TIDO-31845 format. One record per residue (C-alpha): x, y, z; residue number from 1. Coordinates in nm, 2 decimals, always signed. Layout:
<rs>
     px     py     pz  nr
      X      Y      Z NUM
...
</rs>
This chain:
<rs>
     px     py     pz  nr
  +7.38  +8.70  +7.40   1
  +7.62  +8.92  +7.60   2
  +7.83  +9.19  +7.45   3
  +8.20  +9.13  +7.42   4
  +8.39  +9.40  +7.60   5
  +8.71  +9.52  +7.42   6
  +8.85  +9.82  +7.59   7
  +9.00 +10.10  +7.39   8
  +9.33 +10.25  +7.51   9
  +9.14 +10.53  +7.70  10
  +8.93 +10.27  +7.87  11
  +9.23 +10.06  +7.94  12
  +9.40 +10.36  +8.11  13
  +9.09 +10.41  +8.33  14
  +9.08 +10.04  +8.42  15
  +9.45 +10.05  +8.50  16
  +9.41 +10.35  +8.73  17
  +9.13 +10.18  +8.91  18
  +9.34  +9.87  +8.96  19
  +9.63 +10.08  +9.07  20
  +9.42 +10.27  +9.33  21
  +9.28  +9.94  +9.46  22
  +9.63  +9.80  +9.50  23
  +9.75 +10.12  +9.66  24
  +9.46 +10.11  +9.91  25
  +9.54  +9.75  +9.99  26
  +9.91  +9.82 +10.05  27
  +9.82 +10.12 +10.28  28
  +9.58  +9.90 +10.47  29
  +9.84  +9.63 +10.53  30
 +10.10  +9.89 +10.63  31
  +9.86 +10.05 +10.87  32
  +9.78  +9.70 +11.02  33
 +10.15  +9.63 +11.06  34
 +10.20  +9.97 +11.23  35
  +9.91  +9.91 +11.47  36
  +9.93  +9.54 +11.55  37
  +9.85  +9.56 +11.93  38
  +9.54  +9.78 +11.92  39
  +9.41  +9.59 +11.61  40
  +9.46  +9.25 +11.76  41
  +9.29  +9.37 +12.08  42
  +8.99  +9.50 +11.89  43
  +8.96  +9.19 +11.68  44
  +8.98  +8.96 +11.99  45
  +8.72  +9.16 +12.17  46
  +8.48  +9.16 +11.87  47
  +8.52  +8.78 +11.83  48
  +8.45  +8.72 +12.20  49
  +8.16  +8.97 +12.22  50
  +8.00  +8.82 +11.90  51
  +8.03  +8.47 +12.06  52
  +8.23  +8.35 +11.76  53
  +8.52  +8.23 +11.99  54
  +8.49  +8.10 +12.34  55
  +8.81  +8.14 +12.55  56
  +8.93  +8.14 +12.90  57
  +9.23  +8.35 +12.82  58
  +9.18  +8.66 +12.60  59
  +9.55  +8.74 +12.60  60
  +9.64  +8.41 +12.42  61
  +9.38  +8.48 +12.16  62
  +9.51  +8.83 +12.11  63
  +9.87  +8.71 +12.08  64
  +9.76  +8.46 +11.81  65
  +9.58  +8.73 +11.62  66
  +9.88  +8.95 +11.64  67
 +10.09  +8.67 +11.50  68
  +9.85  +8.64 +11.21  69
  +9.86  +9.01 +11.14  70
 +10.24  +9.00 +11.14  71
 +10.24  +8.70 +10.91  72
 +10.01  +8.89 +10.68  73
 +10.24  +9.19 +10.66  74
 +10.54  +8.96 +10.63  75
 +10.38  +8.77 +10.34  76
 +10.28  +9.10 +10.17  77
 +10.63  +9.25 +10.19  78
 +10.83  +8.93 +10.13  79
 +10.61  +8.74  +9.89  80
 +10.48  +8.38  +9.87  81
 +10.68  +8.10 +10.02  82
 +10.80  +8.30 +10.31  83
 +10.72  +8.16 +10.64  84
 +10.36  +8.09 +10.59  85
 +10.24  +7.73 +10.55  86
 +10.05  +7.67 +10.23  87
  +9.69  +7.56 +10.26  88
  +9.62  +7.71 +10.60  89
  +9.43  +8.03 +10.65  90
  +9.54  +8.26 +10.93  91
  +9.21  +8.22 +11.12  92
  +9.21  +7.84 +11.09  93
  +9.58  +7.83 +11.20  94
  +9.50  +8.06 +11.49  95
  +9.20  +7.85 +11.59  96
  +9.41  +7.53 +11.60  97
  +9.70  +7.68 +11.79  98
  +9.53  +7.90 +12.05  99
  +9.55  +7.74 +12.38 100
  +9.23  +7.78 +12.58 101
  +9.05  +7.92 +12.28 102
  +8.82  +7.74 +12.04 103
  +8.59  +7.86 +11.77 104
  +8.23  +7.85 +11.87 105
  +8.12  +7.71 +11.54 106
  +8.34  +7.39 +11.57 107
  +8.22  +7.11 +11.81 108
</rs>
């Protein structure tokens, strides 16, 4: 039988600091992505194409779609849920459906 974990106030403070540092790192990562949309979208598009995860005839369209997803991610992060992002669609799935000339290699 597993031990029930009941944190003391000292342990709770430590756990809170860990959670705060994780949240801080997540925010900084999203801010960094927002500040470097163009090089990040270019790097992601190149990696997807080189890894044969996406087949495309036009890399620029794919790069634009990834840039839109990154901008939506930062917009969602700073403005909260219900802002401009459709529920139930992940960014990559939305990108795969809307990119003209690009299709994911793993879908028929």
